[in-house]
C-alpha positions in Angstrom: 63.3 -90.0 -16.0 62.9 -90.0 -20.1 66.5 -90.1 -22.3 67.4 -87.5 -24.9 65.9 -89.8 -27.6 62.7 -90.0 -26.1 62.8 -86.0 -25.8 63.8 -85.8 -29.4 60.8 -88.6 -30.4 58.4 -86.4 -28.4 59.5 -83.2 -30.2 59.7 -84.9 -33.6 56.3 -85.8 -33.0 54.6 -82.1 -31.9 56.6 -80.5 -34.8 54.6 -82.9 -37.2 51.7 -82.2 -35.6 51.8 -78.3 -35.9 52.6 -78.7 -39.5 49.7 -80.7 -40.0 47.4 -78.3 -37.5 49.1 -75.4 -40.3 47.8 -76.6 -43.0 44.0 -77.2 -41.7 44.3 -74.0 -40.2 45.2 -72.4 -43.9 42.8 -74.8 -45.4 39.9 -73.3 -42.9 41.2 -69.4 -43.5 40.5 -69.8 -47.1 36.9 -71.5 -46.3 36.0 -68.4 -43.9 37.1 -65.8 -46.6 34.9 -67.8 -48.9 32.3 -67.9 -46.9 32.6 -64.2 -45.9 32.5 -62.9 -50.2 29.5 -64.9 -50.3 28.1 -63.2 -47.1 28.8 -59.5 -48.7 27.6 -60.5 -51.4 23.2 -61.1 -50.8 20.8 -60.6 -53.9 18.2 -58.1 -54.1 15.6 -61.0 -53.3 17.5 -62.4 -49.6 17.5 -58.8 -48.7 14.0 -57.5 -49.9 12.5 -60.7 -48.4 14.0 -60.2 -44.9 11.8 -59.5 -42.1 14.0 -56.0 -40.8 13.7 -54.7 -44.6 9.9 -55.3 -44.6 9.5 -54.2 -41.4 11.6 -51.0 -42.5 9.3 -50.4 -46.0 6.6 -50.3 -43.3 8.1 -47.6 -40.8 9.1 -45.8 -43.8 5.9 -45.4 -45.3 3.8 -44.2 -42.0 6.7 -41.6 -41.8 6.5 -40.7 -45.1 2.3 -40.4 -44.1 3.4 -38.7 -40.9 5.4 -36.0 -42.9 2.8 -35.2 -45.0 0.4 -34.5 -41.9 2.9 -31.9 -40.4 3.7 -30.6 -43.8 0.6 -29.7 -44.1 0.3 -28.2 -40.2 3.4 -26.4 -40.9 1.8 -24.2 -43.4 -1.6 -23.7 -41.5 1.0 -22.7 -38.8 3.1 -20.3 -41.1 -0.2 -19.1 -42.5 -1.5 -18.5 -38.6 1.6 -17.1 -37.5 1.1 -14.6 -40.5 -2.2 -13.8 -39.4 -1.2 -13.5 -35.6 1.7 -10.6 -36.8 0.0 -8.9 -39.1 -2.7 -8.1 -36.3 0.0 -8.1 -34.1 0.9 -4.8 -35.5 -2.1 -3.4 -36.0 -3.0 -4.3 -32.2 0.5 -2.3 -31.6 -0.4 0.5 -33.7 -3.5 0.9 -31.7 -1.8 0.4 -28.6 0.8 3.3 -29.4 -1.9 5.5 -30.7 -4.2 4.8 -27.4 -0.8 5.7 -25.5 -0.5 8.5 -26.8 -3.8 9.9 -26.2 -3.6 8.7 -22.3 -0.2 11.1 -22.8 -2.0 14.2 -24.4 -4.6 13.3 -22.0 -2.9 13.3 -18.8 0.0 16.2 -19.3 -3.2 18.7 -20.3 -4.9 17.4 -16.6 -1.2 18.0 -15.2 -1.6 21.4 -16.9 -4.9 21.6 -15.5 -4.3 20.5 -12.3 -1.2 22.9 -12.1 -3.7 26.0 -12.6 -6.1 24.9 -10.1 -3.4 24.9 -7.8 -2.4 27.7 -8.5 -5.8 29.0 -7.5 -6.2 27.1 -5.1 -2.9 28.5 -3.2 -3.8 32.4 -4.2 -7.1 31.3 -2.7 -5.5 30.1 -0.3 -3.5 33.2 0.3 -6.1 35.7 -0.3 -8.4 33.4 2.4 -5.5 33.8 5.2 -5.1 37.5 5.0 -8.8 38.3 4.9 -8.7 36.3 7.9 -5.7 38.2 9.5 -7.4 41.0 8.7 -10.4 40.3 10.2 -9.0 39.0 13.1 -7.4 42.4 13.4 -10.3 44.1 13.0 -12.6 42.3 15.4 -9.1 42.6 18.2 -10.1 46.3 17.3 -13.8 46.1 17.6 -13.5 44.8 20.7 -11.1 47.1 22.3 -13.3 50.0 20.8 -16.2 47.9 22.3 -13.8 47.5 26.2 -13.6 51.1 25.6 -17.1 52.1 25.0 -18.2 50.5 27.6 -16.0 51.5 30.2 -17.0 55.2 28.5 -20.5 54.4 29.2 -19.8 53.4 32.9 -18.0 56.3 33.5 -20.8 58.6 31.7 -24.0 56.3 34.0 -21.8 57.2 36.8 -21.7 61.3 35.9 -25.8 60.6 35.0 -25.8 59.4 38.7 -24.1 62.4 40.2 -25.6 65.0 37.9 -29.4 63.4 39.3 -28.1 63.3 42.3 -27.8 67.3 41.9 -30.1 67.7 40.9 -32.7 66.0 43.2 -30.5 67.9 45.6 -31.3 71.3 43.9 -34.8 70.5 43.7 -34.4 70.1 47.7 -32.9 73.4 48.0 -35.1 74.9 45.9 -38.4 73.5 47.3 -36.8 74.8 51.2 -36.0 78.2 49.7 -39.5 78.3 48.7 -41.0 77.2 52.5 -43.0 74.2 50.3 -42.3 71.6 53.2 -44.6 69.1 51.8 -42.4 69.5 48.8 -39.4 69.0 50.2 -40.4 66.1 51.8 -41.5 64.5 49.2 -38.1 65.6 47.6 -35.9 64.0 50.2 -38.4 60.5 49.8 -36.3 57.6 48.0 -38.7 57.6 44.8 -38.3 56.6 41.6 -36.8 58.9 39.0 -39.3 59.2 36.7 -41.9 60.0 39.9 -42.2 64.1 39.5 -44.0 66.5 42.8 -47.1 66.8 40.0 -47.5 62.6 39.9 -47.6 61.7 43.1 -50.7 65.1 44.1 -52.3 63.4 41.5 -51.9 60.3 42.7 -52.7 60.9 46.2 -55.8 62.8 44.5 -56.8 59.8 42.7 -56.7 58.1 45.5 -58.7 60.5 48.0 -61.2 60.5 45.1 -61.2 56.6 45.1 -61.8 56.6 49.1 -64.3 59.9 49.1 -66.2 57.7 46.1 -66.6 54.7 48.5 -67.3 56.4 51.6 -70.3 58.1 49.1 -70.9 55.0 47.9 -71.3 53.6 51.5 -73.1 56.1 52.5 -75.9 56.3 50.0 -76.4 52.4 50.9 -77.1 53.9 54.4 -79.4 56.5 53.2 -81.5 53.9 51.2 -81.6 51.9 54.3 -81.5 54.6 57.1 -82.1 58.0 55.9 -81.4 60.0 59.5 -78.7 57.7 59.6 -77.0 58.7 56.8 -77.5 62.4 56.8 -76.0 62.0 60.6 -72.8 60.9 58.9 -72.8 62.9 56.3 -73.5 65.9 58.2 -70.5 64.2 60.9 -68.3 64.3 58.0 -68.6 67.4 57.0 -67.9 68.4 60.2 -65.0 66.7 60.3 -63.6 68.4 57.2 -64.4 71.7 58.5 -62.8 71.2 62.3 -59.8 69.9 60.7 -59.3 73.3 58.3 -60.1 75.0 61.4 -57.4 73.2 63.2 -55.1 73.6 60.7 -55.6 77.9 60.4 -55.7 78.0 64.2 -52.0 76.4 64.3 -51.4 78.8 62.0 -52.7 81.6 63.6 -51.0 80.1 67.0 -47.5 80.3 65.9 -47.8 83.5 64.8 -50.6 85.3 67.6 -49.7 82.6 70.1 -52.8 82.2 72.1 -54.5 85.5 72.3 -56.6 86.1 69.7 -57.3 90.0 70.6 -54.0 92.1 70.6 -52.7 96.0 69.9 -52.0 97.1 66.7 -48.1 97.1 68.0 -48.5 93.3 68.4 -50.2 93.2 65.5 -47.3 94.4 63.6 -44.5 92.8 65.6 -46.7 89.5 65.2 -46.8 90.5 61.3 -43.3 90.4 61.8 -43.0 87.6 63.6 -44.7 85.3 61.0 -42.2 86.9 58.3 -39.2 85.9 60.5 -41.0 82.6 61.4 -41.3 81.8 57.6 -37.7 82.7 57.5 -36.6 80.5 60.1 -38.7 77.0 58.7 -37.4 77.9 55.0 -33.7 77.7 57.3 -34.2 74.6 58.9 -35.9 73.3 55.6 -32.5 74.2 53.9 -30.6 72.7 57.1 -32.4 69.8 56.5 -32.1 69.8 52.8 -28.1 70.4 53.9 -27.9 67.9 56.1 -29.6 65.3 53.8 -27.6 66.7 50.8 -24.1 65.9 52.4 -24.3 62.3 52.3 -24.9 62.4 48.6 -22.3 64.7 48.3 -19.4 62.1 49.6 -21.1 59.7 47.8 -20.4 61.3 44.5 -17.2 62.3 45.8 -16.6 59.0 45.9 -17.6 58.4 42.6 -15.8 61.5 41.3 -12.3 60.0 42.9 -13.4 56.6 41.5 -14.2 58.3 37.9 -10.6 60.1 38.0 -8.8 56.7 39.0 -11.0 55.2 36.0 -10.0 58.6 34.1 -6.1 58.0 35.0 -6.4 54.4 34.2 -7.9 55.2 30.5 -5.0 58.2 30.1 -2.6 55.1 30.9 -4.1 52.4 29.0 -4.4 55.4 25.9 -1.0 56.2 26.2 0.1 52.2 26.5 -2.4 51.9 23.4 -0.1 55.0 21.6 3.0 53.3 22.7 1.5 49.6 21.4 0.2 51.2 18.3 3.7 52.2 17.7 5.1 48.8 17.8 2.3 47.7 16.0 3.3 50.1 13.3 7.0 49.7 13.6 5.9 46.0 13.4 3.5 46.8 10.4 6.5 48.1 8.7 8.9 45.5 8.9 6.2 43.0 8.0 5.3 45.2 5.0 9.3 45.0 4.6 9.2 41.5 4.6 5.7 41.4 2.4 8.0 43.6 -0.2 10.7 41.2 0.1 9.0 38.2 0.3 7.0 39.5 -3.1 9.9 40.0 -5.0 11.5 36.8 -3.9 8.1 35.6 -5.8 8.4 37.6 -8.5 12.2 36.1 -8.9 10.7 33.2 -8.3 7.8 33.3 -10.8 10.5 34.7 -13.3 12.6 31.4 -12.3 9.5 29.1 -12.9 8.2 31.1 -16.4 12.3 30.8 -17.7 11.7 27.4 -16.4 8.6 26.5 -18.0 10.0 27.6 -20.9 12.5 25.4 -21.0 10.4 22.6 -20.0 8.3 23.8 -23.5 11.5 23.3 -25.3 12.2 19.6 -23.8 9.1 18.7 -23.9 9.2 19.6 -27.9 12.7 17.7 -28.4 10.8 14.7 -26.1 8.1 14.9 -28.3 10.4 15.2 -31.6 12.6 12.2 -30.1 9.6 10.2 -29.6 8.1 10.8 -32.6 11.5 9.9 -34.3 11.5 6.9 -32.0 8.5 5.6 -33.3 9.4 5.7 -36.7 12.2 3.9 -35.5 9.9 1.6 -34.0 7.8 1.2 -37.1 10.5 0.3 -39.2 11.6 -1.9 -36.8 8.8 -3.2 -36.6 8.7 -3.8 -40.6 11.9 -5.0 -40.2 11.2 -7.1 -37.4 8.3 -9.1 -40.3 10.7 -8.9 -42.8 13.1 -10.8 -41.4 10.5 -13.4 -39.5 9.3 -13.6 -43.1 12.5 -14.9 -44.1 13.1 -16.6 -40.9 9.7 -18.7 -42.0 11.3 -19.3 -45.4 14.6 -20.6 -44.2 12.7 -22.4 -41.7 10.6 -24.3 -44.8 14.1 -24.4 -46.4 15.9 -25.8 -43.0 12.3 -28.2 -42.9 12.9 -29.4 -46.7 16.7 -29.8 -45.4 15.6 -31.6 -42.3 13.1 -33.7 -44.0 16.1 -34.5 -46.8 18.3 -35.5 -43.8 15.6 -38.2 -42.5 15.4 -39.8 -45.4 18.6 -39.9 -45.7 18.9 -40.8 -42.0 16.1 -43.6 -43.2 18.4 -45.2 -45.7 21.5 -44.9 -44.2 19.7 -46.9 -41.0 18.3 -49.0 -43.7 21.7 -50.0 -45.1 22.9 -50.1 -41.3 20.0 -52.8 -40.9 21.4 -54.9 -44.1 24.6 -54.4 -42.6 24.2 -55.7 -39.8 21.8 -58.5 -41.3 25.1 -59.3 -43.6 27.0 -59.0 -40.3 24.5 -61.7 -38.4 25.1 -63.6 -41.2 29.1 -63.7 -40.8 28.5 -63.8 -37.1 26.9 -66.7 -37.7 28.8 -68.4 -39.9 32.2 -67.2 -37.8 30.1 -69.1 -35.3 30.0 -71.8 -37.1 33.1 -71.9 -38.5 34.5 -71.0 -34.5 32.1 -74.1 -33.4 34.3 -76.4 -35.8 37.6 -74.9 -35.1 36.4 -75.3 -31.2 35.9 -79.3 -32.1 39.1 -78.9 -33.9 41.2 -78.0 -31.7 39.3 -80.0 -29.0 40.2 -83.3 -31.2 43.3 -82.2 -31.7 43.9 -80.7 -28.5 42.7 -84.9 -27.1 44.9 -85.9 -30.0 48.0 -84.7 -28.4 47.5 -85.0 -25.2 46.9 -88.5 -25.9 50.2 -89.0 -27.8 52.0 -87.1 -25.1 50.5 -89.9 -22.0 51.3 -92.8 -24.7 54.7 -91.1 -24.6 55.0 -90.0 -20.9 53.6 -93.8 -20.4 56.1 -95.0 -22.3 58.9 -93.3 -20.8 57.7 -93.7 -17.0 57.8 -97.1 -17.4 61.2 -96.6 -18.3 61.5 -94.7 -15.3 59.1 -96.4 -13.3 62.0 -98.5 -11.1 63.4 -95.0 -9.8 60.1 -92.8 -8.1 56.8 -93.7 -7.9 54.2 -91.1 -8.8 51.4 -89.9 -6.4 48.3 -90.4 -8.3 46.5 -89.0 -5.9 47.9 -86.0 -5.5 47.6 -85.0 -8.6 44.2 -85.7 -9.1 43.6 -83.3 -5.9 45.3 -81.0 -7.5 43.4 -81.2 -10.6 40.1 -81.3 -8.8 41.1 -78.2 -6.7 41.3 -76.3 -10.0 38.5 -77.8 -11.2 36.6 -76.2 -8.6 38.4 -73.1 -8.9 37.2 -72.8 -12.3 33.7 -73.8 -11.4 33.6 -71.3 -9.0 34.9 -68.2 -11.1 32.0 -69.6 -14.0 29.3 -70.0 -11.9 27.1 -66.9 -10.9 28.3 -64.6 -7.9 24.2 -65.2 -6.8 22.4 -68.1 -6.9 26.3 -70.0 -7.2 24.3 -72.6 -9.7 23.7 -71.4 -13.0 26.6 -70.4 -15.2 27.3 -66.4 -16.1 25.7 -66.0 -19.6 25.0 -62.6 -18.8 26.8 -59.4 -18.9 25.9 -55.4 -17.5 27.4 -53.6 -20.7 27.7 -50.1 -18.0 29.6 -51.9 -16.0 31.1 -55.3 -17.1 30.1 -57.6 -14.7 28.1 -61.1 -15.2 26.1 -62.8 -14.1 23.3 -65.9 -14.4 20.2 -64.9 -16.8 17.5 -65.9 -14.3 19.3 -63.2 -11.8 19.2 -61.0 -13.7 15.6 -61.4 -15.1 14.6 -61.1 -11.6 16.1 -57.7 -10.8 14.5 -56.3 -14.2 11.0 -57.9 -12.9 10.7 -56.3 -9.5 12.7 -53.1 -10.6 16.1 -53.3 -8.9 17.9 -52.2 -11.8 21.0 -52.0 -10.0 24.4 -54.2 -10.5 24.1 -56.5 -7.1 28.1 -56.3 -7.5 29.1 -52.1 -7.8 25.3 -51.8 -6.6 25.2 -49.4 -10.2 21.9 -48.5 -12.1 21.7 -49.5 -15.3 18.8 -50.1 -18.5 17.4 -53.1 -19.4 18.7 -52.3 -23.4 22.4 -52.4 -20.6 21.9 -56.7 -20.5 23.8 -58.6 -23.5 24.1 -61.8 -23.5 27.6 -63.7 -22.7 29.2 -66.2 -25.0 33.0 -68.6 -23.4 34.6 -69.1 -26.7 
């Protein structure tokens, strides 16, 4: 163990060393102040000949050219803007005029459409009323037609009954006249248009045709054989006379009997008998006519019964029609009252619409006046906008001039900053030189101090070597471990081979330059320690002082 005297000597030695170092430090600080003062006051030649000044001058000339071009472009743009504003105002006026015309046309079109709709509604109502009236007339016409058909049918049945009665009366007249041939003709069913005279003419015509045919055949036979023809003609005449004789004989026999020679009383009785016979014949004909007329009478009775029933139905239908007509009259009266109510309601609605149209006209007039006011205000606002735009353009020009001045000032500031940075670089270089000198001085001083301390410790150790020997191997192992820890801290954490000489200012993690350059070249610009993205400008060198 060192003694008290040894410690006092060591303290005195250290105090002397500290005093010497303070004196040297004061001298070095004076040198640094002088060098800093010299660095702060640089000459114009040094500044003008520096690379930073030359680069700034070149960029300033380029920026001035760009500024002139931009001013010319701004003037052209302002002229173009003024032209566009003028064209816009003209276009807005044209568009406003076109819109007003279109609005007026649409308003007129709406008025015409309303008038046309009213006309079409009126025509539709008239057409509907006309159709309804025509339907009613058609219904009445059909009813009248049905009634006429029923009346015609009843009249035709009546005519048939009258025709049957006429034929029956004719047969009665023929029977009363005693004409059996006429009675037979009337009893036969023949056409209504064929009369007895026509029938006689027809039979006479047939007889003439037959006689002509016989005469023609007879003339042919006469041409071939005259005797045969004469014989046939005589035979025909004989037969004709025989038929007339037979007819006359039948009449005589019916009256006088078979004897032809009678006394006068019998002749008188025969005459009375003939008269009675004629009356009996007439009565028989009347009986035959009555028997024949019974069936038509029954048929006429049936027809009359049917006609009576039909007439009864017609009377009932007329009664029902009268009731229906009364109902229709009531309905018509109600409809008339309803139509009158509708008419008065329509008139009231029309009056309301007229009043509403007047109100709408007043509102439209007010709105048109308001539109005119708004149009005038719009024009004034457009003028004010144009004035404001012009003022804005002037303000913009003023602003641009101020911006140009500001940019020039900024360039001057940047220039002075560049000069200051250049001076700071010089100062930093001087500081680095001074720091290196100080470091060397400190290193040598520290080495000297450590050497003196070792010397004193060695002298003291010689005195106390007997008490306890030192373990040099343990001290060397501790120093080696401490050195390894320091080297581990100073080396890059990625490659573990190079020293840390580059720092990322965004997260303040340090690595070697090669590892950071590899990251930048492969575009993996993320911090390996915290995985935070960084830019190339955020990579700075790291100095250990």
